N, C-alpha and C positions, 0 to 999 in steps of 0.2 A: 730566236728563242728570248726570251726577255730572263738567262738564270743572272744572279745573285746584283741585281740590275733593283739602287730602290728609292720608291719617290713615285708619286705620279706623277705623266707628262704635258698633264692639263691641260690636251687639247692646246698648247702653245709646242715654240719653236724652242732652245732650249734658254741663246737669248732674253727672251720674249718673256718666255718663264721668271730666267730670275731679275729681270726690274719689275715684272708686280708681284713677286714674293717680297722684294725690296720697297716699295714702294707702300705692299698692305703691312709689312710692320713695323716701319713704318710710320706708317698712318695710326696702327696698334696701338705704337705705345704716343701716339700724340694724344689717343680721346680712349685708351682703356678698353676698346669695350664699340668690335662693328660688324654691320651686317655683311656677311658674304653665301658663299653656298657651302655646304656641307666639308665638298671634297679637298674647298682651298683651303677653310675653317682647320682640315684634318693636319694642312700640307703648315700650312700659319703655326700652328697650333709647335714643332719640332724648333721652330724656327724660333718664337720666342720667349724657348721654352732653352735657347742657347744663349739667346742673349740673358736673360734673367741670367742663366748662370754666369756668364761673363761679366756683370756686371754683382750681383756676390763676390766677388771677383776685387773685385772693384781696382785693380792698379793700371797701369800706366800698356801697360802692353796688350791689356784683357780690351779698355777705351776701344782703343788703337785695332784689333777687334769685331767689336762690335760698331765703329765708324766705316770699315769695309761693307760690312748688310745693307748698316742705318746709315739714310742719307741726307739727316740734317743731324747741323752741331749738336745742337739747341735739345733736342731730342735724344740724344745721346746721353746728353748730359742730368738728364730727368731721369732716363733708365741708374742709372747711376749714385745716383744721386735721392729720387726719389721716391721707384718703385723694386728695385733689389734692396734693398735695405729695410720692405715692409716683410720679405721671405725672406728674414736668413736663417729664420728655424726651421724653414721648410722644405724638406731637403728632394723638393721635385715637386712634380703635376701644380702645375705654378695657373697654370689657364683652367676654361668652363668651358661646354661646348653647346647648345641649349636651342632643338634643331624647334621651327620653326614651321608656320603654311608653305608650300612650292610656292614659286615666281609666279603669275600669271602667262606669265607670254608665252613661257618652256617651258613652265609645267618643273622648274628646276629645286629641287630639295635646298633650304636655304635654313641658314642659323646662323647664330650670334654669337662670338669666341668674345668673353670677356676673363677681365684678372681675376680669378677668387680672390673675395678674401674677410673671410672666416679666419680667424688665429688655425695651425696650427697645434694638433697634440696629439704627439706619440704614444703610439700602444707602448703598457706599457708590458716586457715582458720576460720578468722578475717572479710573477707568482705562478703559480702550479693550476694546472687543472682539479678542481675539486674531487674527489675519490666517487667511486660511487660506492654504491652503498647497497647491504645484501640482499632491502627490500625489493630496491629496485632492481637488481637481478632475477631475480624469482620471481618479477614480474610479467622480463624480458623474455624466461626463457616458457615460461607456462604457454 
């Protein structure tokens, strides 16, 4: 039983899976969009969100933590200087997964994972809902 074990195994041994995800994160931040299988994209989203959060922190310790995962110093510099400042106001949800047609060879479900580009607009939580008028409540009871 796999109680309290998070993450997908993706048919790989742990070392291979770790190296594969590190390579995918590096490629993702180089190109800001990659095409992969749906399950790999869902696992990649977790790492990408963590890296962008580190980039938003922006201190030296965060940069060193990002270098433990991302294999290229130039990509880390791009993450901290260009990518993370775009998401400074967004509290999360930096990526979007768009499903594609299945792969022809093995019919695996494919997807594009990319960075979200539109601006973030926070919901206004100070407004109260409009009161229900007496006419509407009479119609609802009838």
